[in-house]
N, C-alpha and C positions, 0 to 999 in steps of 0.2 A: 836297893843297892845293899848290898855289904858295905862293912867297913872297911874294908881294902877296895873296893870298888870307888868308893867316896873320896877314900885317900887320892885315889889315883886321879878321877875326873875331875872331882871339884875342889882339890888342893892340891893338885899339881905334882902329888907324888908319885915316885920309882918302885916296880917293885923290882926282887931280888933278880938276879939274870939265870936262865934258865930254868925259873918258878912256875913257868906256864906251859899248859899240854899243849899250848896253840903253837909252839917254837917248831914242836917237830907234827904238826896235823900235817897231812896230804889229803884229806878231805875233800873233794872239789863242793865251792859252797861260796859264801858271801859270808864275811862277818861285816857287823851292827856294831852302832853304839851299845854298850851295856846298860847306858841311861835311857837312852829315849830309840833306840833300834834303827836309826837312820842305815842303811848300809853305806860302809866306807870303802871296802875293800874287795876286792873278787880272790876266791884263790888260787886265779892264774896270774893275779900280781905278785905273791908272796914266792919267797926263795931265802935259803938258807946263809944268812950271813956269816955267821957264824958267832955271832955279837952275845946269845942268849937270850935274845927279844924276837918276838915274831918281826919280820923284815919284808917289807913289799917295795916294789919300783915304783910304783905310783900308786894313788886314792883315786876311787871314782870320784868322775869330773865333777867339780861344785858341793862336795859334799865333807869336805876337808879343807879347814882352813889356814892358811900358814898366818903363825904371828913373833915376834921376835919375844925372847926372855933371857934375861940378865942374870937367872938366880945362880950360876956358878962364876959369875966375875968377869964374863964374857959373853957375847953376842953368841943365839943360837937358836934356828928356825923350830919353832913352836909348832906343833901340830895339833888342833881340834877338829871336834866336831860342828860343823858348820850351823847343826840345826839346835843344839842347848851351849856349844861352849864348853863341851866336856875336854879336859885334857886329855892326848890319848899316845904323845910323845913327842920324838926330834928327828928330824931331814937330816942327810948329812949327805956329802955328795962323792962317795966311798959308795955305789951302787953298782950291778952292773953294767960294765960299759956298752954291752949288746944291746941296753934297751934304755934306759932313761939316764942311766950313771947314779941316780939318787937311791938311798936307803932311809925308807918311813923304818924307824926304830921304834915298835909300840908297845905298851904295856899290855900284855895279855887282858890281866882284868880289867881292862876300860873297854873290851870286845863282848859279844856273842856270835857264835857260828850256827848260819842257819843251812845244813846241808842241802846240797841242790837236787 
């Protein structure tokens, strides 16, 4: 793991917005955990939220754990790899209304990409 990946996955850090090449990636494939390579998100679940982080409307079932964190003073839904517990990002209720209504706002450095 790189120092940046460790900061995000193990210390629940956040990368700067618009810093990940995955934010604009349109290639078909699967996003996996950068620490343990558990499949987390399919490319067809990805959309451009304009937030500056790779965004998905859902995860691969049972591979992403939901938790609650209060790090900024109020409750947020934290997303973690269900295999290694690595911090991925947070879930919000402002996603596409025509699918799940969810936005999984994910740190690109928490991910690796496997082309289909």
